[in-house]
C-alpha positions in Angstrom: 9.8 1.9 18.6 7.8 0.3 15.9 8.7 -3.1 14.5 6.2 -3.2 11.6 4.4 -0.4 9.8 1.4 -1.0 7.6 1.3 1.1 4.4 -1.6 0.7 1.9 -0.9 1.9 -1.6 -3.5 2.8 -4.3 -1.4 4.6 -6.9 -2.3 8.1 -5.7 0.1 10.8 -4.8 -1.3 10.8 -1.3 -0.4 7.1 -0.8 3.1 7.8 -2.2 3.6 10.5 0.4 2.4 8.1 3.1 5.0 5.5 1.9 7.8 8.2 2.1 6.6 9.2 5.6 6.5 5.5 6.7 10.0 5.0 5.4 11.2 8.0 7.3 9.7 6.7 10.5 11.0 3.2 9.9 14.6 4.1 9.0 16.0 5.0 12.4 14.6 1.9 14.0 15.1 -0.5 11.0 11.4 -1.3 11.2 9.9 -3.6 8.6 7.3 -2.1 6.2 4.1 -4.1 5.4 3.0 -2.7 2.1 -0.4 -3.7 0.8 -2.6 -3.0 -2.2 -6.3 -4.0 -2.2 -7.7 -4.9 -5.6 -11.4 -4.0 -5.8 -14.1 -3.2 -8.3 -14.9 0.2 -6.8 -12.9 2.5 -9.1 -14.7 5.5 -7.7 -12.6 5.1 -4.5 -9.4 5.8 -6.4 -8.1 9.3 -5.9 -9.1 11.0 -9.1 -6.1 13.4 -9.1 -4.1 10.7 -10.8 -6.1 9.9 -13.9 -3.2 7.9 -15.5 -3.1 5.6 -12.5 -6.8 5.2 -12.6 -6.7 4.1 -16.2 -3.8 1.7 -15.6 -5.7 0.2 -12.6 -8.8 -0.4 -14.7 -6.9 -2.1 -17.5 -5.4 -4.9 -15.2 -5.9 -4.3 -11.5 -3.7 -7.2 -10.4 -0.8 -6.2 -12.6 -1.2 -2.6 -11.5 -1.1 -3.6 -7.8 1.9 -5.9 -8.2 3.8 -3.1 -10.0 3.0 -0.6 -7.1 4.1 -3.2 -4.5 7.4 -4.0 -6.4 8.2 -0.3 -6.7 7.6 0.2 -3.0 9.7 -2.8 -2.1 12.6 -1.5 -4.2 12.3 2.0 -2.7 12.5 0.6 0.8 15.4 -1.6 -0.2 17.3 1.4 -1.5 17.3 3.0 1.9 18.1 -0.3 3.7 14.6 -1.2 4.8 12.8 -4.5 4.4 9.3 -4.5 3.1 6.8 -7.3 3.0 4.2 -6.9 0.2 0.8 -8.3 -0.2 -1.8 -8.0 -3.0 -5.2 -8.4 -1.3 -8.2 -9.4 -3.4 -11.3 -9.6 -1.2 -14.5 -10.7 -2.9 -16.2 -7.6 -1.4 -15.4 -4.8 1.0 -17.0 -6.8 3.8 -14.1 -9.3 3.6 -11.7 -6.7 4.9 -13.6 -6.5 8.2 -14.2 -10.3 8.3 -10.5 -11.4 8.3 -9.8 -10.8 4.6 -6.9 -8.5 5.5 -5.2 -9.0 8.9 -2.3 -7.0 10.1 0.0 -7.1 13.1 1.6 -3.8 12.2 2.1 -1.3 15.0 1.4 1.8 12.9 -1.0 2.1 10.0 -0.5 4.9 7.4 -3.8 5.4 5.7 -4.1 7.9 2.9 -6.6 10.7 3.6 -8.8 12.1 0.9 
């Protein structure tokens, strides 16, 4: 049984599928979702299949991330799940490996490209 499941979101269809999968895994056990969005300056890392999301993200990355997180929180709530959300703004990608993003989640759903 998983108590917490980490789900990163970036606005892509792949990440949305990961969220749905995590919700399906969490529902029978009433696990808590830990949903994060990492704000960065590396727009080339965004899945380019979603050009509209890419353009929204470039306009205001923080607002874009907060909107993604709120939508995920509401989706989880609709099926009776709790979701913690976190907007992570590391100064560089190296911050993630140096404690900029810590998780105690049991399962991590990472979108694959």
